[in-house]
N, CA, C and O atoms as a DFTB+ gen file, in Angstrom:
200 C
 N C O
     1  1       7.529     -16.035      -1.282
     2  2       7.263     -15.719      -3.030
     3  2       8.497     -15.017      -3.413
     4  3       9.402     -14.684      -2.648
     5  1       8.415     -14.780      -5.017
     6  2       9.575     -14.341      -5.574
     7  2       9.413     -12.549      -5.555
     8  3       8.450     -11.894      -5.953
     9  1      10.678     -12.060      -4.966
    10  2      10.893     -10.653      -5.269
    11  2      10.281      -9.529      -6.348
    12  3       9.911      -8.369      -6.165
    13  1      10.335     -10.413      -7.621
    14  2       9.736      -9.999      -8.774
    15  2       8.117      -9.560      -8.655
    16  3       7.541      -8.582      -9.134
    17  1       7.607     -10.666      -7.829
    18  2       6.433     -10.714      -7.793
    19  2       5.687      -9.228      -6.902
    20  3       4.654      -8.651      -7.243
    21  1       6.665      -8.847      -5.589
    22  2       6.241      -8.386      -5.170
    23  2       6.410      -6.918      -5.871
    24  3       5.556      -6.050      -5.696
    25  1       7.389      -6.734      -6.550
    26  2       7.922      -5.588      -7.220
    27  2       6.842      -5.282      -8.263
    28  3       6.509      -4.134      -8.557
    29  1       6.345      -6.336      -8.773
    30  2       4.819      -5.950      -9.689
    31  2       3.727      -5.862      -9.149
    32  3       2.726      -5.646      -9.833
    33  1       3.659      -6.012      -7.762
    34  2       2.390      -6.143      -7.219
    35  2       2.497      -4.634      -6.636
    36  3       1.381      -4.162      -6.419
    37  1       3.831      -3.556      -6.258
    38  2       4.051      -2.791      -5.747
    39  2       3.564      -1.672      -6.731
    40  3       3.053      -0.605      -6.390
    41  1       3.828      -2.130      -8.105
    42  2       3.825      -1.013      -9.066
    43  2       2.038      -1.359      -9.621
    44  3       1.699      -0.466     -10.399
    45  1       1.158      -2.166      -9.447
    46  2       0.073      -1.990      -9.367
    47  2      -0.696      -1.352      -8.079
    48  3      -1.685      -0.622      -8.123
    49  1      -0.105      -1.738      -7.095
    50  2      -0.706      -0.544      -5.703
    51  2      -0.749       0.721      -6.311
    52  3      -1.771       1.403      -6.389
    53  1       0.517       1.081      -6.803
    54  2       0.656       2.795      -7.173
    55  2      -0.233       3.088      -8.024
    56  3      -0.776       4.190      -7.940
    57  1      -0.593       2.186      -9.040
    58  2      -1.448       2.365     -10.314
    59  2      -2.746       2.409      -9.961
    60  3      -3.437       3.280     -10.489
    61  1      -3.284       1.596      -9.112
    62  2      -4.733       1.319      -8.620
    63  2      -5.514       1.790      -7.748
    64  3      -6.658       2.229      -7.862
    65  1      -4.708       1.659      -6.684
    66  2      -5.093       1.850      -5.102
    67  2      -5.088       3.373      -4.745
    68  3      -3.970       3.736      -5.111
    69  1      -5.691       4.377      -4.265
    70  2      -5.420       5.376      -3.740
    71  2      -4.424       5.636      -2.630
    72  3      -4.273       4.997      -1.589
    73  1      -3.704       6.823      -3.111
    74  2      -2.658       7.335      -1.768
    75  2      -2.955       8.152      -0.804
    76  3      -2.937       9.371      -0.977
    77  1      -3.283       7.561       0.400
    78  2      -3.856       8.427       1.314
    79  2      -2.911       9.472       2.093
    80  3      -3.329      10.328       2.872
    81  1      -1.563       9.255       1.747
    82  2      -0.510      10.478       2.143
    83  2      -0.712      11.480       1.216
    84  3      -0.392      12.602       1.609
    85  1      -1.081      11.408       0.275
    86  2      -1.559      12.803      -1.000
    87  2      -2.573      13.766      -0.652
    88  3      -2.589      14.997      -0.672
    89  1      -3.666      12.625      -0.232
    90  2      -5.147      13.188       0.343
    91  2      -5.011      14.040       2.015
    92  3      -5.844      14.738       2.594
    93  1      -3.820      13.688       2.369
    94  2      -3.792      14.173       3.777
    95  2      -4.970      13.570       4.917
    96  3      -5.708      14.219       5.658
    97  1      -4.840      12.085       4.752
    98  2      -5.788      11.459       5.435
    99  2      -5.393      11.359       7.185
   100  3      -4.349      10.771       7.467
   101  1      -5.984      11.764       7.978
   102  2      -5.787      11.399       9.511
   103  2      -6.224      10.173       9.703
   104  3      -7.375       9.798       9.482
   105  1      -4.977       9.250      10.280
   106  2      -5.352       7.969      10.484
   107  2      -5.979       7.920      11.504
   108  3      -6.906       7.144      11.269
   109  1      -6.064       8.328      12.672
   110  2      -7.075       8.068      14.110
   111  2      -8.612       8.430      13.093
   112  3      -9.659       8.049      13.615
   113  1      -8.709       9.034      11.905
   114  2     -10.139       9.004      11.602
   115  2     -10.476       8.070      10.340
   116  3     -11.553       8.274       9.780
   117  1      -9.665       7.098       9.869
   118  2      -9.481       6.340       8.827
   119  2     -10.431       5.004       9.311
   120  3     -10.327       4.470      10.415
   121  1     -11.239       4.646       8.398
   122  2     -12.141       3.378       8.009
   123  2     -11.202       2.193       8.254
   124  3      -9.996       2.094       8.027
   125  1     -12.047       1.343       8.763
   126  2     -11.303      -0.195       8.743
   127  2     -10.623      -0.472       7.344
   128  3      -9.473      -0.906       7.269
   129  1     -11.404      -0.193       6.241
   130  2     -11.144      -0.584       4.861
   131  2      -9.546       0.505       4.461
   132  3      -8.582       0.060       3.838
   133  1      -9.636       1.761       4.940
   134  2      -8.539       2.599       4.534
   135  2      -7.235       2.009       5.478
   136  3      -6.119       2.011       4.959
   137  1      -7.384       1.567       6.701
   138  2      -6.256       1.156       7.092
   139  2      -5.975      -0.200       6.744
   140  3      -4.911      -0.607       7.211
   141  1      -6.691      -1.099       5.987
   142  2      -6.572      -2.333       5.510
   143  2      -5.695      -2.081       4.324
   144  3      -4.590      -2.605       4.187
   145  1      -6.295      -1.176       3.396
   146  2      -5.239      -0.708       2.108
   147  2      -3.864      -0.188       2.742
   148  3      -2.726      -0.470       2.368
   149  1      -4.237       0.598       3.741
   150  2      -2.458       1.128       3.892
   151  2      -1.743      -0.031       4.404
   152  3      -0.595      -0.102       3.966
   153  1      -2.025      -0.799       5.065
   154  2      -1.472      -2.080       5.668
   155  2      -0.910      -2.762       4.265
   156  3       0.258      -2.892       3.899
   157  1      -1.913      -3.082       3.725
   158  2      -1.383      -4.006       2.515
   159  2      -0.201      -3.288       1.788
   160  3       0.887      -3.831       1.599
   161  1      -0.572      -1.784       1.327
   162  2       0.601      -1.156       0.749
   163  2       1.807      -1.025       1.086
   164  3       2.755      -0.878       0.314
   165  1       1.849      -1.081       2.538
   166  2       3.061      -1.305       3.118
   167  2       3.705      -2.578       3.298
   168  3       4.924      -2.746       3.295
   169  1       2.865      -3.430       3.450
   170  2       3.423      -4.963       3.354
   171  2       4.363      -5.014       2.086
   172  3       5.565      -5.262       2.178
   173  1       3.704      -4.755       0.879
   174  2       4.059      -4.944      -0.197
   175  2       5.139      -4.468      -0.488
   176  3       6.068      -5.088      -1.006
   177  1       5.120      -3.078      -0.121
   178  2       6.366      -1.977      -0.393
   179  2       7.539      -2.528       0.080
   180  3       8.592      -2.653      -0.546
   181  1       7.198      -2.994       1.718
   182  2       8.606      -3.339       2.128
   183  2       9.222      -4.844       1.852
   184  3      10.335      -5.308       2.101
   185  1       8.244      -5.323       1.338
   186  2       9.123      -6.599       0.810
   187  2       9.591      -6.394      -0.724
   188  3      10.596      -7.003      -1.091
   189  1       9.053      -5.742      -1.435
   190  2       9.422      -5.331      -2.496
   191  2      11.201      -4.898      -2.398
   192  3      12.208      -5.279      -2.997
   193  1      10.971      -4.095      -1.513
   194  2      12.237      -3.322      -1.100
   195  2      13.470      -3.858      -0.450
   196  3      14.586      -3.365      -0.288
   197  1      12.813      -5.307      -0.038
   198  2      14.276      -5.940       0.887
   199  2      15.037      -6.679      -0.056
   200  3      16.086      -7.224       0.288
């Protein structure tokens, strides 16, 4: 995919999805949905930075 698309998705993630690091979420106690959102944000952020 195009890098511009990943940058747009990263901005949407930041605006719409919750930030679990600010909420001090313990990863060992995170639900499957929370882990999926963390993984999604990580994937999009790393691809936007490459």
